[in-house]
C-alpha positions in Angstrom: -15.0 -18.5 44.8 -11.3 -17.9 45.5 -9.9 -14.5 46.2 -6.8 -14.8 43.9 -8.3 -14.7 40.4 -8.0 -11.9 37.9 -10.4 -11.6 34.9 -9.3 -9.5 32.0 -10.3 -8.2 28.5 -8.1 -6.3 26.1 -9.5 -4.1 23.3 -8.1 -2.0 20.5 -10.0 1.1 19.3 -9.2 3.5 16.5 -9.1 7.2 16.5 -11.1 9.4 14.1 -10.8 12.7 12.3 -13.9 14.9 11.9 -14.7 16.2 8.4 -17.7 18.1 9.7 -16.4 19.4 13.1 -17.9 19.1 16.5 -17.3 22.4 18.4 -19.4 23.6 21.3 -21.7 21.9 23.9 -25.2 22.6 24.9 -24.6 20.6 28.1 -21.2 20.5 29.6 -21.8 17.6 32.0 -23.5 15.2 29.6 -21.3 16.5 26.7 -24.2 17.2 24.3 -23.1 19.1 21.2 -24.6 22.1 19.5 -24.4 20.5 16.1 -24.1 17.1 14.3 -20.7 16.0 13.2 -19.2 13.5 10.8 -15.8 11.7 10.9 -13.7 9.1 9.2 -12.3 6.3 11.4 -8.5 5.8 10.8 -6.9 2.4 10.4 -6.2 1.1 13.9 -3.0 -0.6 12.6 -1.6 2.9 12.4 -3.5 5.0 15.0 -5.2 3.4 17.9 -5.6 2.9 21.7 -5.1 -0.5 23.3 -6.8 -0.9 26.7 -6.7 -3.8 29.1 -9.4 -3.9 31.9 -9.2 -6.3 34.8 -11.4 -7.2 37.8 -10.4 -9.1 40.9 -11.7 -9.4 44.5 -8.1 -8.7 45.5 -8.1 -5.2 44.0 -8.5 -2.5 46.8 -9.5 0.4 44.5 -10.1 1.4 40.9 -6.7 2.3 39.3 -5.6 3.4 35.9 -2.3 3.6 34.0 -2.0 5.7 30.8 1.1 5.1 28.6 2.8 3.4 31.7 2.1 6.2 34.1 -0.5 5.9 36.8 -3.2 8.6 36.7 -6.2 9.5 38.8 -9.7 8.1 38.0 -11.4 10.7 40.2 -12.3 13.0 37.3 -16.0 13.4 36.5 -15.7 12.0 33.0 -14.0 8.8 34.0 -16.5 8.4 36.9 -19.5 9.0 34.5 -18.3 6.2 32.2 -17.6 3.8 35.0 -20.9 4.4 36.6 -22.9 4.0 33.4 -21.2 0.8 32.4 -21.5 -0.7 35.9 -25.2 0.0 35.9 -25.5 -2.1 32.8 -23.2 -5.0 33.9 -24.6 -8.5 33.8 -23.6 -11.9 35.2 -20.3 -13.2 34.1 -19.1 -16.8 34.4 -15.8 -18.5 33.6 -16.6 -22.2 34.2 -13.1 -23.4 33.4 -11.6 -21.2 36.2 -14.5 -21.5 38.5 -15.3 -17.8 38.4 -18.8 -16.4 38.7 -19.7 -12.7 39.1 -23.3 -11.9 39.9 -24.8 -8.6 38.6 -24.9 -7.2 42.1 -21.2 -8.0 42.6 -20.0 -5.4 40.1 -20.9 -2.5 42.4 -18.3 -3.6 45.0 -15.6 -5.1 42.8 -12.7 -2.8 41.8 -11.1 -2.4 38.4 -7.6 -2.0 37.0 -7.2 -0.3 33.7 -4.1 0.1 31.5 -4.2 2.1 28.3 -1.6 2.8 25.6 -1.8 5.2 22.6 0.5 4.5 19.7 0.4 8.2 18.8 0.9 11.5 20.7 -1.6 12.2 23.5 -3.4 15.6 23.6 -1.8 17.0 20.5 -4.8 17.3 18.3 -4.9 13.7 17.1 -8.1 12.7 19.0 -6.3 10.6 21.6 -9.1 11.1 24.1 -11.6 9.9 21.5 -9.8 6.6 21.0 -9.1 6.4 24.8 -12.6 6.7 26.1 -14.1 4.6 23.3 -11.6 1.8 24.1 -12.3 2.1 27.8 -16.1 1.8 27.4 -15.8 -1.0 24.7 -13.4 -3.1 26.8 -15.5 -2.6 30.0 -18.6 -3.6 28.2 -17.0 -6.8 27.1 -15.6 -7.5 30.6 -19.0 -6.9 32.2 -21.1 -8.7 29.6 -23.0 -5.6 28.7 -25.8 -6.2 26.1 -26.0 -2.7 24.6 -25.0 -2.3 21.0 -22.3 0.1 19.7 -24.7 3.1 19.2 -25.9 2.7 22.8 -22.3 2.3 24.1 -21.4 5.5 22.1 -23.8 7.5 24.3 -21.7 6.3 27.3 -18.3 7.0 25.6 -19.6 10.5 24.7 -19.7 11.3 28.4 -15.9 10.8 28.6 -15.0 12.6 25.4 -17.5 13.9 22.8 -15.6 12.6 19.8 -15.2 9.2 21.5 -18.7 8.2 20.5 -17.6 8.3 16.8 -14.7 5.8 17.5 -17.2 3.0 18.3 -17.6 2.4 14.5 -15.4 2.0 11.5 -15.7 3.8 8.2 -17.6 7.1 8.2 -19.6 7.9 11.3 -22.2 10.5 12.2 -22.7 11.8 15.7 -26.3 12.9 16.0 -26.5 15.9 18.3 -29.9 14.8 19.7 -32.7 16.9 21.2 -33.5 15.3 24.5 -32.2 17.0 27.7 -31.0 13.7 29.1 -28.8 13.0 26.0 -30.5 9.7 25.3 -30.7 10.5 21.6 -27.2 12.0 21.3 -25.3 9.0 19.9 -23.2 7.8 16.9 -24.3 5.8 13.9 -22.3 4.4 11.1 -23.0 6.0 7.7 -20.8 3.5 5.7 -18.2 0.9 6.6 -14.5 1.2 5.9 -14.8 -0.8 2.6 -17.3 1.7 1.1 -14.6 4.2 0.0 -11.4 2.1 -0.1 -9.7 4.5 -2.6 -9.1 7.1 0.0 -5.6 7.6 1.5 -5.1 9.8 4.6 -1.7 11.5 5.3 -1.1 13.3 8.6 1.7 15.8 8.9 2.7 15.8 12.5 4.4 19.1 13.3 3.8 19.1 17.0 3.2 16.4 19.5 3.1 18.9 22.4 0.0 19.1 24.5 -2.3 21.9 23.4 -2.1 25.2 25.2 -5.9 25.6 25.2 -7.7 22.3 25.8 -10.7 21.5 23.6 -13.0 21.6 26.6 -12.1 25.1 27.7 -11.9 26.3 24.1 -15.4 25.1 23.3 -16.8 26.7 26.4 -15.3 30.1 25.5 -16.6 29.8 21.9 -20.1 29.0 23.1 -20.0 32.0 25.4 -18.5 34.6 23.1 -18.6 33.6 19.4 -21.6 34.8 17.4 -20.1 32.9 14.4 -20.5 29.6 16.3 -24.2 30.3 16.8 -24.6 31.0 13.1 -22.6 27.9 12.2 -24.6 25.6 14.4 -28.0 26.8 13.4 -27.6 27.7 9.7 -24.4 26.2 8.2 -23.8 22.7 9.7 -27.4 21.3 9.2 -27.2 21.8 5.4 -23.5 20.9 5.2 -24.1 17.6 7.0 -26.7 16.5 4.5 -24.4 17.5 1.6 -21.5 15.6 3.2 -23.6 12.5 3.7 -24.5 12.5 0.0 -20.9 13.0 -1.0 -19.8 10.0 1.1 -22.7 7.9 -0.1 -21.9 8.5 -3.8 -18.1 8.7 -3.3 -18.2 12.2 -4.8 -14.7 13.4 -3.9 -15.0 16.9 -5.4 -17.9 17.7 -3.2 -16.3 15.9 -0.2 -13.1 17.9 -0.5 -14.9 21.2 -0.9 -17.1 20.6 2.2 -14.2 19.2 4.4 -11.9 22.1 3.6 -14.6 24.7 4.1 -15.7 23.2 7.4 -12.1 23.0 8.7 -11.6 26.7 7.8 -14.9 27.7 9.4 -14.1 25.8 12.6 -10.8 27.7 13.0 -12.6 31.0 12.1 -14.9 30.3 15.1 -11.8 29.8 17.2 -10.5 33.2 16.1 -14.0 34.7 16.7 -13.8 33.5 20.3 -12.7 35.9 23.1 -9.9 35.6 23.8 -9.0 34.2 20.3 -7.8 30.6 20.2 -4.9 29.8 17.9 -5.0 26.0 17.5 -3.3 26.2 14.1 -0.3 28.0 15.6 2.4 26.8 18.0 3.6 29.9 19.8 7.0 28.4 20.4 7.5 27.8 16.7 6.9 30.6 14.3 7.4 28.4 11.3 4.4 26.3 12.2 2.1 29.1 11.1 4.1 29.4 7.9 3.7 25.7 7.3 -0.1 25.7 7.8 -0.6 28.6 5.4 1.7 26.8 2.9 -0.3 23.6 3.2 -3.7 25.3 2.7 -2.4 27.5 -0.1 -0.6 24.7 -1.9 -3.5 22.2 -1.8 -5.9 24.8 -3.2 -3.4 25.6 -5.9 -2.8 22.0 -6.8 -6.5 21.2 -6.9 -7.1 24.2 -9.2 -4.3 23.2 -11.6 -5.8 19.7 -11.9 -9.2 21.0 -12.7 -10.7 18.7 -10.0 -9.7 18.2 -6.3 -7.0 15.7 -5.7 -6.7 16.3 -1.9 -8.8 17.6 0.9 -7.3 19.2 4.0 -8.7 19.4 7.5 -7.2 20.6 10.8 -8.6 19.6 14.2 -7.7 21.3 17.5 -4.0 21.4 16.8 -1.5 22.3 14.0 -1.3 18.8 12.5 -2.6 18.7 8.9 -4.8 15.8 7.9 -4.7 15.4 4.1 -7.1 13.1 2.4 -6.2 12.0 -1.1 -8.8 10.9 -3.6 -6.9 7.7 -4.6 -3.6 5.9 -4.5 -2.2 7.8 -7.4 -3.0 11.2 -5.8 -1.6 9.9 -2.5 1.7 9.0 -4.2 1.9 12.4 -5.9 1.1 14.1 -2.6 3.9 12.2 -0.8 6.3 13.3 -3.5 5.2 16.9 -3.0 5.3 16.8 0.7 8.7 15.2 0.9 10.1 17.7 -1.7 9.0 20.7 0.4 9.3 19.1 3.9 12.3 16.7 3.6 13.6 15.0 6.7 16.6 16.3 8.5 19.9 14.8 7.4 20.1 12.6 10.5 16.6 11.1 10.0 16.0 8.0 7.8 12.9 7.7 5.6 11.6 4.7 7.4 11.1 6.7 10.6 9.9 9.8 8.8 6.9 8.1 7.2 5.0 5.9 9.5 1.9 3.7 8.9 1.3 2.4 5.4 4.7 2.5 3.9 3.7 0.9 0.6 2.8 4.3 -0.8 6.6 5.1 -0.9 7.0 2.5 -3.6 4.2 4.1 -5.6 6.0 7.4 -5.2 9.3 5.9 -6.4 11.0 6.6 -3.1 13.2 4.0 -1.5 15.6 6.2 0.5 16.8 9.7 1.2 18.7 9.8 -2.1 15.4 9.5 -4.0 13.9 12.3 -1.8 16.8 14.6 -2.7 16.4 13.8 -6.4 12.7 14.9 -6.5 11.9 17.7 -8.9 9.9 20.8 -8.0 6.2 20.2 -8.6 5.1 21.9 -11.8 2.1 23.7 -10.3 4.2 25.7 -7.8 7.0 28.0 -8.9 8.8 28.0 -5.6 11.6 25.4 -4.9 12.1 26.6 -1.3 12.3 23.7 1.1 11.5 23.5 4.8 13.6 20.7 6.4 12.7 19.9 10.0 9.3 21.8 10.0 7.5 18.4 10.0 8.4 15.9 12.7 7.0 12.9 10.7 4.2 11.8 8.4 1.6 9.1 9.0 0.0 7.4 6.0 -3.2 5.6 6.8 -6.6 4.6 5.4 -10.2 4.5 6.5 -10.3 1.7 9.1 -12.5 -0.6 11.1 -14.1 -0.1 14.5 -13.1 -1.5 17.9 -12.0 -5.2 18.3 -11.4 -7.5 21.2 -7.8 -8.9 21.3 -7.8 -12.6 22.1 -4.0 -12.9 22.3 -3.0 -12.6 26.0 0.5 -11.5 25.0 -1.0 -8.2 23.9 -2.6 -7.5 27.3 -1.1 -4.5 29.2 -1.8 -6.0 32.6 -0.3 -9.1 34.2 -2.8 -11.9 34.3 -1.7 -13.0 37.8 -1.4 -9.6 39.5 -3.5 -7.3 37.5 -0.7 -4.8 37.5 1.1 -3.3 34.5 3.5 -5.6 32.8 
């Protein structure tokens, strides 16, 4: 076996947004949660991580590049994932190239990893979830691992808790588990992405800055100091999870919206009940962000009441970016009209770069350019015509999406097939 070969795999993995939140760990090392959680996987065409993993006898050490910048792999979470995958590696053979890797060889062979997020990292859009899920999925393919997605999710969980939910498309449940070793704390798919195709998801990105309080430290402080978290985990979430599963199964949007909004609000109430309080829904450098968040919540509630049945659900993760889930395409078009009326782009921003993702919704909303945005009338359910240009950086329109895939096109690989270094 020659010493010059490089063997690679490239995968693409979606991010996810929790509608029943994960907040708090019963085991920090294994990342075992204090409650079940449920999420919707987002269309990877709009929000995803692409990761290329490579192995070669010429590599001198494990190395990783994130968004083009080399970073250390010495952290415990990366090491946990690498160790668990290597333990499950099997024989790999490429007869055409004359490459054969025995099971025992994986312990001494080094890896190169390159990863790219097509959305802001560490800004409350679950970049670590997509990142660790993609890492584990790609390595499993490279090393010919036999474990299924649920079993792989228990490995991805040790990198980032929410990562376990990105191993599936559609709606996904992370079962908290009871065992001390975490063997039963894994993700399962509730329904696939085609089950509730009517849904549209619009994300208002107001901040792509890294969070001031990381989710890891925030959770630790909540577990140690918040009595509301204990009540939530023991009394509220078990019942709410059952109700959410039923709402998803029967595509009951009214119940879905009520539960998603309530759980988001309670999650942030837990953050405020923490000592010191955590303000994920506020950006201390921008006072208007808090105004925007209060406006979003108040306006969605007002619109839903005026229609007699919920049109939109809102949920906020650990960051100020609003995730708005519309019941169908018509509601999504109306939502876009309302959002662009109140949060128009700055005069030097074109509509094409202000709404990313699924742009077909603009046609449904009757919006082809900035002149159409300027011509929008004030929504009837809200008396105020005050606008907030510049408060939103951009919007992303997406849908429920599929789970991880392997990319066969070598041109999409992030590493050079000859050297194993970033292109």
